[in-house]
PDB file of N, CA, C, O and CB in Angstrom:
ATOM      1  N   MET A   1      36.417 147.101 103.288  1.00  0.00           N
ATOM      2  CA  MET A   1      36.717 146.923 101.871  1.00  0.00           C
ATOM      3  C   MET A   1      37.742 145.799 101.717  1.00  0.00           C
ATOM      4  O   MET A   1      38.796 145.847 102.352  1.00  0.00           O
ATOM      5  CB  MET A   1      37.246 148.249 101.239  1.00  0.00           C
ATOM      6  N   PRO A   2      37.459 144.787 100.889  1.00  0.00           N
ATOM      7  CA  PRO A   2      38.416 143.686 100.716  1.00  0.00           C
ATOM      8  C   PRO A   2      39.622 144.118  99.886  1.00  0.00           C
ATOM      9  O   PRO A   2      39.594 145.129  99.183  1.00  0.00           O
ATOM     10  CB  PRO A   2      37.731 142.484 100.052  1.00  0.00           C
ATOM     11  N   LYS A   3      40.673 143.321  99.993  1.00  0.00           N
ATOM     12  CA  LYS A   3      41.873 143.586  99.198  1.00  0.00           C
ATOM     13  C   LYS A   3      41.560 143.354  97.726  1.00  0.00           C
ATOM     14  O   LYS A   3      40.741 142.501  97.384  1.00  0.00           O
ATOM     15  CB  LYS A   3      43.058 142.688  99.656  1.00  0.00           C
ATOM     16  N   LEU A   4      42.215 144.116  96.860  1.00  0.00           N
ATOM     17  CA  LEU A   4      42.042 143.944  95.424  1.00  0.00           C
ATOM     18  C   LEU A   4      43.062 142.939  94.918  1.00  0.00           C
ATOM     19  O   LEU A   4      44.233 142.974  95.298  1.00  0.00           O
ATOM     20  CB  LEU A   4      42.182 145.296  94.677  1.00  0.00           C
ATOM     21  N   LYS A   5      42.609 142.055  94.067  1.00  0.00           N
ATOM     22  CA  LYS A   5      43.517 141.052  93.529  1.00  0.00           C
ATOM     23  C   LYS A   5      44.215 141.581  92.280  1.00  0.00           C
ATOM     24  O   LYS A   5      43.634 142.331  91.496  1.00  0.00           O
ATOM     25  CB  LYS A   5      42.760 139.754  93.210  1.00  0.00           C
ATOM     26  N   THR A   6      45.464 141.177  92.113  1.00  0.00           N
ATOM     27  CA  THR A   6      46.223 141.510  90.911  1.00  0.00           C
ATOM     28  C   THR A   6      45.749 140.597  89.786  1.00  0.00           C
ATOM     29  O   THR A   6      45.397 139.442  90.024  1.00  0.00           O
ATOM     30  CB  THR A   6      47.767 141.363  91.147  1.00  0.00           C
ATOM     31  N   HIS A   7      45.742 141.113  88.576  1.00  0.00           N
ATOM     32  CA  HIS A   7      45.358 140.331  87.407  1.00  0.00           C
ATOM     33  C   HIS A   7      46.405 139.233  87.202  1.00  0.00           C
ATOM     34  O   HIS A   7      47.573 139.531  86.948  1.00  0.00           O
ATOM     35  CB  HIS A   7      45.228 141.240  86.132  1.00  0.00           C
ATOM     36  N   SER A   8      45.995 137.969  87.310  1.00  0.00           N
ATOM     37  CA  SER A   8      46.951 136.853  87.327  1.00  0.00           C
ATOM     38  C   SER A   8      47.770 136.752  86.041  1.00  0.00           C
ATOM     39  O   SER A   8      48.967 136.470  86.094  1.00  0.00           O
ATOM     40  CB  SER A   8      46.213 135.549  87.555  1.00  0.00           C
ATOM     41  N   ARG A   9      47.138 136.981  84.882  1.00  0.00           N
ATOM     42  CA  ARG A   9      47.887 136.885  83.625  1.00  0.00           C
ATOM     43  C   ARG A   9      48.894 138.021  83.523  1.00  0.00           C
ATOM     44  O   ARG A   9      49.989 137.836  82.994  1.00  0.00           O
ATOM     45  CB  ARG A   9      46.931 136.908  82.414  1.00  0.00           C
ATOM     46  N   ALA A  10      48.533 139.182  84.019  1.00  0.00           N
ATOM     47  CA  ALA A  10      49.435 140.332  83.933  1.00  0.00           C
ATOM     48  C   ALA A  10      50.690 140.110  84.765  1.00  0.00           C
ATOM     49  O   ALA A  10      51.771 140.559  84.382  1.00  0.00           O
ATOM     50  CB  ALA A  10      48.723 141.605  84.392  1.00  0.00           C
ATOM     51  N   LYS A  11      50.565 139.427  85.893  1.00  0.00           N
ATOM     52  CA  LYS A  11      51.736 139.126  86.724  1.00  0.00           C
ATOM     53  C   LYS A  11      52.760 138.321  85.939  1.00  0.00           C
ATOM     54  O   LYS A  11      53.966 138.525  86.082  1.00  0.00           O
ATOM     55  CB  LYS A  11      51.320 138.358  87.990  1.00  0.00           C
ATOM     56  N   LYS A  12      52.269 137.400  85.103  1.00  0.00           N
ATOM     57  CA  LYS A  12      53.162 136.510  84.357  1.00  0.00           C
ATOM     58  C   LYS A  12      53.655 137.151  83.057  1.00  0.00           C
ATOM     59  O   LYS A  12      54.688 136.747  82.524  1.00  0.00           O
ATOM     60  CB  LYS A  12      52.450 135.197  84.047  1.00  0.00           C
ATOM     61  N   THR A  13      52.928 138.142  82.545  1.00  0.00           N
ATOM     62  CA  THR A  13      53.224 138.712  81.239  1.00  0.00           C
ATOM     63  C   THR A  13      54.172 139.895  81.303  1.00  0.00           C
ATOM     64  O   THR A  13      55.054 140.024  80.454  1.00  0.00           O
ATOM     65  CB  THR A  13      51.958 139.129  80.572  1.00  0.00           C
ATOM     66  N   PHE A  14      54.007 140.762  82.294  1.00  0.00           N
ATOM     67  CA  PHE A  14      54.768 142.001  82.365  1.00  0.00           C
ATOM     68  C   PHE A  14      55.769 141.969  83.504  1.00  0.00           C
ATOM     69  O   PHE A  14      55.519 141.364  84.547  1.00  0.00           O
ATOM     70  CB  PHE A  14      53.835 143.186  82.528  1.00  0.00           C
ATOM     71  N   LYS A  15      56.907 142.624  83.299  1.00  0.00           N
ATOM     72  CA  LYS A  15      57.928 142.734  84.324  1.00  0.00           C
ATOM     73  C   LYS A  15      58.224 144.212  84.547  1.00  0.00           C
ATOM     74  O   LYS A  15      58.384 144.971  83.591  1.00  0.00           O
ATOM     75  CB  LYS A  15      59.217 141.954  83.926  1.00  0.00           C
ATOM     76  N   VAL A  16      58.294 144.612  85.805  1.00  0.00           N
ATOM     77  CA  VAL A  16      58.625 145.993  86.138  1.00  0.00           C
ATOM     78  C   VAL A  16      60.135 146.082  86.311  1.00  0.00           C
ATOM     79  O   VAL A  16      60.721 145.330  87.089  1.00  0.00           O
ATOM     80  CB  VAL A  16      57.875 146.469  87.432  1.00  0.00           C
ATOM     81  N   THR A  17      60.761 147.001  85.584  1.00  0.00           N
ATOM     82  CA  THR A  17      62.215 147.139  85.637  1.00  0.00           C
ATOM     83  C   THR A  17      62.616 147.962  86.860  1.00  0.00           C
ATOM     84  O   THR A  17      61.763 148.468  87.588  1.00  0.00           O
ATOM     85  CB  THR A  17      62.751 147.795  84.341  1.00  0.00           C
ATOM     86  N   GLY A  18      63.899 148.086  87.070  1.00  0.00           N
ATOM     87  CA  GLY A  18      64.413 148.815  88.214  1.00  0.00           C
ATOM     88  C   GLY A  18      64.045 150.282  88.211  1.00  0.00           C
ATOM     89  O   GLY A  18      63.840 150.874  89.270  1.00  0.00           O
ATOM     90  N   ASN A  19      63.959 150.881  87.021  1.00  0.00           N
ATOM     91  CA  ASN A  19      63.613 152.306  86.972  1.00  0.00           C
ATOM     92  C   ASN A  19      62.107 152.536  86.900  1.00  0.00           C
ATOM     93  O   ASN A  19      61.665 153.677  86.763  1.00  0.00           O
ATOM     94  CB  ASN A  19      64.284 152.963  85.778  1.00  0.00           C
ATOM     95  N   GLY A  20      61.307 151.465  86.990  1.00  0.00           N
ATOM     96  CA  GLY A  20      59.855 151.607  87.053  1.00  0.00           C
ATOM     97  C   GLY A  20      59.121 151.430  85.737  1.00  0.00           C
ATOM     98  O   GLY A  20      57.890 151.427  85.712  1.00  0.00           O
ATOM     99  N   SER A  21      59.861 151.280  84.634  1.00  0.00           N
ATOM    100  CA  SER A  21      59.170 151.048  83.365  1.00  0.00           C
ATOM    101  C   SER A  21      58.727 149.592  83.291  1.00  0.00           C
ATOM    102  O   SER A  21      59.240 148.741  84.018  1.00  0.00           O
ATOM    103  CB  SER A  21      60.084 151.406  82.158  1.00  0.00           C
ATOM    104  N   ILE A  22      57.779 149.315  82.416  1.00  0.00           N
ATOM    105  CA  ILE A  22      57.211 147.971  82.318  1.00  0.00           C
ATOM    106  C   ILE A  22      57.600 147.379  80.973  1.00  0.00           C
ATOM    107  O   ILE A  22      57.461 148.027  79.936  1.00  0.00           O
ATOM    108  CB  ILE A  22      55.658 147.995  82.489  1.00  0.00           C
ATOM    109  N   ARG A  23      58.090 146.137  80.998  1.00  0.00           N
ATOM    110  CA  ARG A  23      58.523 145.464  79.778  1.00  0.00           C
ATOM    111  C   ARG A  23      57.634 144.268  79.492  1.00  0.00           C
ATOM    112  O   ARG A  23      57.036 143.688  80.399  1.00  0.00           O
ATOM    113  CB  ARG A  23      59.987 145.024  79.891  1.00  0.00           C
ATOM    114  N   ARG A  24      57.554 143.906  78.209  1.00  0.00           N
ATOM    115  CA  ARG A  24      56.770 142.754  77.790  1.00  0.00           C
ATOM    116  C   ARG A  24      57.568 141.972  76.761  1.00  0.00           C
ATOM    117  O   ARG A  24      58.467 142.517  76.120  1.00  0.00           O
ATOM    118  CB  ARG A  24      55.394 143.187  77.215  1.00  0.00           C
ATOM    119  N   PHE A  25      57.241 140.694  76.601  1.00  0.00           N
ATOM    120  CA  PHE A  25      57.857 139.895  75.558  1.00  0.00           C
ATOM    121  C   PHE A  25      56.985 139.940  74.317  1.00  0.00           C
ATOM    122  O   PHE A  25      55.773 140.136  74.412  1.00  0.00           O
ATOM    123  CB  PHE A  25      58.073 138.442  76.026  1.00  0.00           C
ATOM    124  N   LYS A  26      57.590 139.762  73.168  1.00  0.00           N
ATOM    125  CA  LYS A  26      56.861 139.875  71.908  1.00  0.00           C
ATOM    126  C   LYS A  26      55.994 138.642  71.668  1.00  0.00           C
ATOM    127  O   LYS A  26      56.294 137.547  72.144  1.00  0.00           O
ATOM    128  CB  LYS A  26      57.838 140.069  70.741  1.00  0.00           C
ATOM    129  N   ALA A  27      54.929 138.844  70.932  1.00  0.00           N
ATOM    130  CA  ALA A  27      53.981 137.771  70.632  1.00  0.00           C
ATOM    131  C   ALA A  27      54.449 136.963  69.416  1.00  0.00           C
ATOM    132  O   ALA A  27      55.438 137.314  68.773  1.00  0.00           O
ATOM    133  CB  ALA A  27      52.572 138.350  70.380  1.00  0.00           C
ATOM    134  N   TYR A  28      53.735 135.890  69.113  1.00  0.00           N
ATOM    135  CA  TYR A  28      53.949 135.044  67.926  1.00  0.00           C
ATOM    136  C   TYR A  28      55.241 134.244  67.982  1.00  0.00           C
ATOM    137  O   TYR A  28      55.832 133.963  66.939  1.00  0.00           O
ATOM    138  CB  TYR A  28      53.953 135.898  66.684  1.00  0.00           C
ATOM    139  N   LYS A  29      55.691 133.872  69.165  1.00  0.00           N
ATOM    140  CA  LYS A  29      56.942 133.121  69.283  1.00  0.00           C
ATOM    141  C   LYS A  29      56.727 131.806  70.040  1.00  0.00           C
ATOM    142  O   LYS A  29      57.699 131.189  70.477  1.00  0.00           O
ATOM    143  CB  LYS A  29      58.010 133.973  69.993  1.00  0.00           C
ATOM    144  N   SER A  30      55.475 131.368  70.204  1.00  0.00           N
ATOM    145  CA  SER A  30      55.233 130.217  71.070  1.00  0.00           C
ATOM    146  C   SER A  30      55.039 128.902  70.312  1.00  0.00           C
ATOM    147  O   SER A  30      55.464 127.853  70.795  1.00  0.00           O
ATOM    148  CB  SER A  30      54.028 130.478  71.917  1.00  0.00           C
ATOM    149  N   HIS A  31      54.415 128.935  69.147  1.00  0.00           N
ATOM    150  CA  HIS A  31      54.182 127.681  68.420  1.00  0.00           C
ATOM    151  C   HIS A  31      54.074 127.982  66.930  1.00  0.00           C
ATOM    152  O   HIS A  31      54.068 129.142  66.521  1.00  0.00           O
ATOM    153  CB  HIS A  31      52.892 126.961  68.932  1.00  0.00           C
ATOM    154  N   LEU A  32      53.989 126.925  66.123  1.00  0.00           N
ATOM    155  CA  LEU A  32      53.969 127.032  64.657  1.00  0.00           C
ATOM    156  C   LEU A  32      55.206 127.785  64.152  1.00  0.00           C
ATOM    157  O   LEU A  32      55.107 128.684  63.316  1.00  0.00           O
ATOM    158  CB  LEU A  32      52.675 127.748  64.183  1.00  0.00           C
ATOM    159  N   LEU A  33      56.371 127.396  64.680  1.00  0.00           N
ATOM    160  CA  LEU A  33      57.593 128.129  64.360  1.00  0.00           C
ATOM    161  C   LEU A  33      58.269 127.645  63.082  1.00  0.00           C
ATOM    162  O   LEU A  33      59.141 128.336  62.555  1.00  0.00           O
ATOM    163  CB  LEU A  33      58.558 128.022  65.504  1.00  0.00           C
ATOM    164  N   THR A  34      57.886 126.468  62.566  1.00  0.00           N
ATOM    165  CA  THR A  34      58.590 125.941  61.392  1.00  0.00           C
ATOM    166  C   THR A  34      58.326 126.767  60.146  1.00  0.00           C
ATOM    167  O   THR A  34      59.191 126.857  59.274  1.00  0.00           O
ATOM    168  CB  THR A  34      58.185 124.503  61.142  1.00  0.00           C
ATOM    169  N   LYS A  35      57.160 127.367  60.043  1.00  0.00           N
ATOM    170  CA  LYS A  35      56.849 128.159  58.855  1.00  0.00           C
ATOM    171  C   LYS A  35      57.382 129.590  58.932  1.00  0.00           C
ATOM    172  O   LYS A  35      57.357 130.313  57.936  1.00  0.00           O
ATOM    173  CB  LYS A  35      55.358 128.191  58.643  1.00  0.00           C
ATOM    174  N   LYS A  36      57.860 129.999  60.093  1.00  0.00           N
ATOM    175  CA  LYS A  36      58.373 131.354  60.259  1.00  0.00           C
ATOM    176  C   LYS A  36      59.869 131.378  59.957  1.00  0.00           C
ATOM    177  O   LYS A  36      60.603 130.454  60.309  1.00  0.00           O
ATOM    178  CB  LYS A  36      58.097 131.877  61.691  1.00  0.00           C
ATOM    179  N   SER A  37      60.303 132.440  59.306  1.00  0.00           N
ATOM    180  CA  SER A  37      61.707 132.530  58.916  1.00  0.00           C
ATOM    181  C   SER A  37      62.586 132.758  60.146  1.00  0.00           C
ATOM    182  O   SER A  37      62.125 133.222  61.189  1.00  0.00           O
ATOM    183  CB  SER A  37      61.914 133.664  57.888  1.00  0.00           C
ATOM    184  N   THR A  38      63.858 132.418  59.989  1.00  0.00           N
ATOM    185  CA  THR A  38      64.826 132.602  61.071  1.00  0.00           C
ATOM    186  C   THR A  38      64.927 134.073  61.445  1.00  0.00           C
ATOM    187  O   THR A  38      65.023 134.416  62.623  1.00  0.00           O
ATOM    188  CB  THR A  38      66.207 132.059  60.665  1.00  0.00           C
ATOM    189  N   LYS A  39      64.906 134.937  60.444  1.00  0.00           N
ATOM    190  CA  LYS A  39      64.987 136.373  60.693  1.00  0.00           C
ATOM    191  C   LYS A  39      63.795 136.845  61.524  1.00  0.00           C
ATOM    192  O   LYS A  39      63.943 137.630  62.460  1.00  0.00           O
ATOM    193  CB  LYS A  39      65.050 137.146  59.365  1.00  0.00           C
ATOM    194  N   ARG A  40      62.622 136.356  61.165  1.00  0.00           N
ATOM    195  CA  ARG A  40      61.408 136.754  61.886  1.00  0.00           C
ATOM    196  C   ARG A  40      61.459 136.287  63.338  1.00  0.00           C
ATOM    197  O   ARG A  40      61.111 137.037  64.250  1.00  0.00           O
ATOM    198  CB  ARG A  40      60.158 136.185  61.192  1.00  0.00           C
ATOM    199  N   LYS A  41      61.895 135.043  63.548  1.00  0.00           N
ATOM    200  CA  LYS A  41      61.984 134.511  64.915  1.00  0.00           C
ATOM    201  C   LYS A  41      63.045 135.247  65.728  1.00  0.00           C
ATOM    202  O   LYS A  41      62.869 135.476  66.925  1.00  0.00           O
ATOM    203  CB  LYS A  41      62.299 133.007  64.885  1.00  0.00           C
ATOM    204  N   ARG A  42      64.139 135.612  65.080  1.00  0.00           N
ATOM    205  CA  ARG A  42      65.209 136.332  65.757  1.00  0.00           C
ATOM    206  C   ARG A  42      64.730 137.705  66.226  1.00  0.00           C
ATOM    207  O   ARG A  42      65.077 138.146  67.321  1.00  0.00           O
ATOM    208  CB  ARG A  42      66.419 136.480  64.832  1.00  0.00           C
ATOM    209  N   HIS A  43      63.934 138.378  65.396  1.00  0.00           N
ATOM    210  CA  HIS A  43      63.431 139.697  65.761  1.00  0.00           C
ATOM    211  C   HIS A  43      62.344 139.630  66.829  1.00  0.00           C
ATOM    212  O   HIS A  43      62.019 140.646  67.444  1.00  0.00           O
ATOM    213  CB  HIS A  43      62.898 140.400  64.535  1.00  0.00           C
ATOM    214  N   LEU A  44      61.786 138.460  67.054  1.00  0.00           N
ATOM    215  CA  LEU A  44      60.775 138.306  68.102  1.00  0.00           C
ATOM    216  C   LEU A  44      61.389 137.998  69.464  1.00  0.00           C
ATOM    217  O   LEU A  44      60.679 137.930  70.468  1.00  0.00           O
ATOM    218  CB  LEU A  44      59.803 137.209  67.725  1.00  0.00           C
ATOM    219  N   ARG A  45      62.713 137.810  69.499  1.00  0.00           N
ATOM    220  CA  ARG A  45      63.379 137.541  70.770  1.00  0.00           C
ATOM    221  C   ARG A  45      63.426 138.789  71.630  1.00  0.00           C
ATOM    222  O   ARG A  45      63.251 139.905  71.141  1.00  0.00           O
ATOM    223  CB  ARG A  45      64.790 137.013  70.536  1.00  0.00           C
ATOM    224  N   GLY A  46      63.662 138.589  72.904  1.00  0.00           N
ATOM    225  CA  GLY A  46      63.877 139.714  73.797  1.00  0.00           C
ATOM    226  C   GLY A  46      62.594 140.399  74.214  1.00  0.00           C
ATOM    227  O   GLY A  46      61.492 139.949  73.901  1.00  0.00           O
ATOM    228  N   SER A  47      62.764 141.486  74.922  1.00  0.00           N
ATOM    229  CA  SER A  47      61.605 142.200  75.437  1.00  0.00           C
ATOM    230  C   SER A  47      61.652 143.653  75.007  1.00  0.00           C
ATOM    231  O   SER A  47      62.708 144.177  74.654  1.00  0.00           O
ATOM    232  CB  SER A  47      61.536 142.097  76.962  1.00  0.00           C
ATOM    233  N   VAL A  48      60.507 144.289  75.040  1.00  0.00           N
ATOM    234  CA  VAL A  48      60.382 145.700  74.683  1.00  0.00           C
ATOM    235  C   VAL A  48      59.532 146.393  75.738  1.00  0.00           C
ATOM    236  O   VAL A  48      58.761 145.751  76.450  1.00  0.00           O
ATOM    237  CB  VAL A  48      59.758 145.873  73.263  1.00  0.00           C
ATOM    238  N   GLU A  49      59.682 147.711  75.831  1.00  0.00           N
ATOM    239  CA  GLU A  49      58.850 148.480  76.750  1.00  0.00           C
ATOM    240  C   GLU A  49      57.437 148.551  76.192  1.00  0.00           C
ATOM    241  O   GLU A  49      57.237 148.588  74.978  1.00  0.00           O
ATOM    242  CB  GLU A  49      59.429 149.904  76.975  1.00  0.00           C
ATOM    243  N   ILE A  50      56.457 148.571  77.093  1.00  0.00           N
ATOM    244  CA  ILE A  50      55.085 148.679  76.612  1.00  0.00           C
ATOM    245  C   ILE A  50      54.838 150.098  76.121  1.00  0.00           C
ATOM    246  O   ILE A  50      55.489 151.041  76.571  1.00  0.00           O
ATOM    247  CB  ILE A  50      54.073 148.297  77.722  1.00  0.00           C
ATOM    248  N   HIS A  51      53.908 150.242  75.210  1.00  0.00           N
ATOM    249  CA  HIS A  51      53.598 151.536  74.618  1.00  0.00           C
ATOM    250  C   HIS A  51      52.935 152.428  75.659  1.00  0.00           C
ATOM    251  O   HIS A  51      52.214 151.952  76.536  1.00  0.00           O
ATOM    252  CB  HIS A  51      52.689 151.372  73.381  1.00  0.00           C
ATOM    253  N   SER A  52      53.187 153.716  75.550  1.00  0.00           N
ATOM    254  CA  SER A  52      52.662 154.665  76.535  1.00  0.00           C
ATOM    255  C   SER A  52      51.134 154.672  76.572  1.00  0.00           C
ATOM    256  O   SER A  52      50.539 154.981  77.604  1.00  0.00           O
ATOM    257  CB  SER A  52      53.173 156.065  76.232  1.00  0.00           C
ATOM    258  N   ALA A  53      50.496 154.331  75.442  1.00  0.00           N
ATOM    259  CA  ALA A  53      49.033 154.302  75.402  1.00  0.00           C
ATOM    260  C   ALA A  53      48.482 153.178  76.274  1.00  0.00           C
ATOM    261  O   ALA A  53      47.374 153.287  76.798  1.00  0.00           O
ATOM    262  CB  ALA A  53      48.542 154.137  73.959  1.00  0.00           C
ATOM    263  N   ASN A  54      49.246 152.100  76.432  1.00  0.00           N
ATOM    264  CA  ASN A  54      48.789 150.959  77.224  1.00  0.00           C
ATOM    265  C   ASN A  54      49.234 151.021  78.678  1.00  0.00           C
ATOM    266  O   ASN A  54      48.823 150.190  79.489  1.00  0.00           O
ATOM    267  CB  ASN A  54      49.285 149.684  76.610  1.00  0.00           C
ATOM    268  N   LEU A  55      50.060 151.988  79.009  1.00  0.00           N
ATOM    269  CA  LEU A  55      50.633 152.070  80.351  1.00  0.00           C
ATOM    270  C   LEU A  55      49.591 152.161  81.467  1.00  0.00           C
ATOM    271  O   LEU A  55      49.710 151.425  82.448  1.00  0.00           O
ATOM    272  CB  LEU A  55      51.539 153.255  80.430  1.00  0.00           C
ATOM    273  N   PRO A  56      48.574 153.026  81.369  1.00  0.00           N
ATOM    274  CA  PRO A  56      47.587 153.090  82.458  1.00  0.00           C
ATOM    275  C   PRO A  56      46.842 151.779  82.678  1.00  0.00           C
ATOM    276  O   PRO A  56      46.580 151.391  83.817  1.00  0.00           O
ATOM    277  CB  PRO A  56      46.589 154.182  82.176  1.00  0.00           C
ATOM    278  N   LEU A  57      46.501 151.100  81.588  1.00  0.00           N
ATOM    279  CA  LEU A  57      45.778 149.825  81.700  1.00  0.00           C
ATOM    280  C   LEU A  57      46.626 148.763  82.377  1.00  0.00           C
ATOM    281  O   LEU A  57      46.142 148.048  83.254  1.00  0.00           O
ATOM    282  CB  LEU A  57      45.342 149.334  80.321  1.00  0.00           C
ATOM    283  N   VAL A  58      47.890 148.654  81.978  1.00  0.00           N
ATOM    284  CA  VAL A  58      48.784 147.646  82.551  1.00  0.00           C
ATOM    285  C   VAL A  58      49.052 147.956  84.020  1.00  0.00           C
ATOM    286  O   VAL A  58      49.081 147.054  84.857  1.00  0.00           O
ATOM    287  CB  VAL A  58      50.114 147.582  81.762  1.00  0.00           C
ATOM    288  N   LYS A  59      49.247 149.231  84.327  1.00  0.00           N
ATOM    289  CA  LYS A  59      49.465 149.596  85.728  1.00  0.00           C
ATOM    290  C   LYS A  59      48.253 149.248  86.579  1.00  0.00           C
ATOM    291  O   LYS A  59      48.394 148.822  87.726  1.00  0.00           O
ATOM    292  CB  LYS A  59      49.779 151.089  85.848  1.00  0.00           C
ATOM    293  N   ARG A  60      47.068 149.429  86.019  1.00  0.00           N
ATOM    294  CA  ARG A  60      45.849 149.091  86.759  1.00  0.00           C
ATOM    295  C   ARG A  60      45.762 147.579  86.986  1.00  0.00           C
ATOM    296  O   ARG A  60      45.368 147.133  88.064  1.00  0.00           O
ATOM    297  CB  ARG A  60      44.597 149.592  86.000  1.00  0.00           C
ATOM    298  N   MET A  61      46.130 146.794  85.970  1.00  0.00           N
ATOM    299  CA  MET A  61      46.094 145.342  86.116  1.00  0.00           C
ATOM    300  C   MET A  61      47.095 144.856  87.149  1.00  0.00           C
ATOM    301  O   MET A  61      46.833 143.894  87.871  1.00  0.00           O
ATOM    302  CB  MET A  61      46.365 144.674  84.785  1.00  0.00           C
ATOM    303  N   LEU A  62      48.254 145.528  87.220  1.00  0.00           N
ATOM    304  CA  LEU A  62      49.290 145.139  88.172  1.00  0.00           C
ATOM    305  C   LEU A  62      49.109 145.813  89.531  1.00  0.00           C
ATOM    306  O   LEU A  62      49.865 145.557  90.468  1.00  0.00           O
ATOM    307  CB  LEU A  62      50.659 145.476  87.613  1.00  0.00           C
ATOM    308  N   ARG A  63      48.099 146.676  89.625  1.00  0.00           N
ATOM    309  CA  ARG A  63      47.810 147.418  90.861  1.00  0.00           C
ATOM    310  C   ARG A  63      48.983 148.300  91.270  1.00  0.00           C
ATOM    311  O   ARG A  63      49.329 148.380  92.449  1.00  0.00           O
ATOM    312  CB  ARG A  63      47.471 146.449  91.998  1.00  0.00           C
ATOM    313  N   LEU A  64      49.597 148.967  90.277  1.00  0.00           N
ATOM    314  CA  LEU A  64      50.697 149.901  90.557  1.00  0.00           C
ATOM    315  C   LEU A  64      50.128 151.304  90.647  1.00  0.00           C
ATOM    316  O   LEU A  64      49.076 151.591  90.076  1.00  0.00           O
ATOM    317  CB  LEU A  64      51.809 149.823  89.457  1.00  0.00           C
ATOM    318  N   ARG A  65      50.797 152.149  91.339  1.00  0.00           N
ATOM    319  CA  ARG A  65      50.349 153.536  91.465  1.00  0.00           C
ATOM    320  C   ARG A  65      50.979 154.384  90.393  1.00  0.00           C
ATOM    321  O   ARG A  65      50.726 155.587  90.330  1.00  0.00           O
ATOM    322  CB  ARG A  65      50.681 154.098  92.848  1.00  0.00           C
TER     323      ARG A  65
END
């Protein structure tokens, strides 16, 4: 049986924290920023934990147990 490859985009998108939870960065912060308000851009900063409903899928993409 060959080795399974990790999903390449998932490696770059998600980070596993020290306690094992998975964090992601918020969307809509990459381009077309001039029309977005400062408040909106400020709230898009930082990272958040992924939702529990998406946890099994993300773990599968990252090949975590």
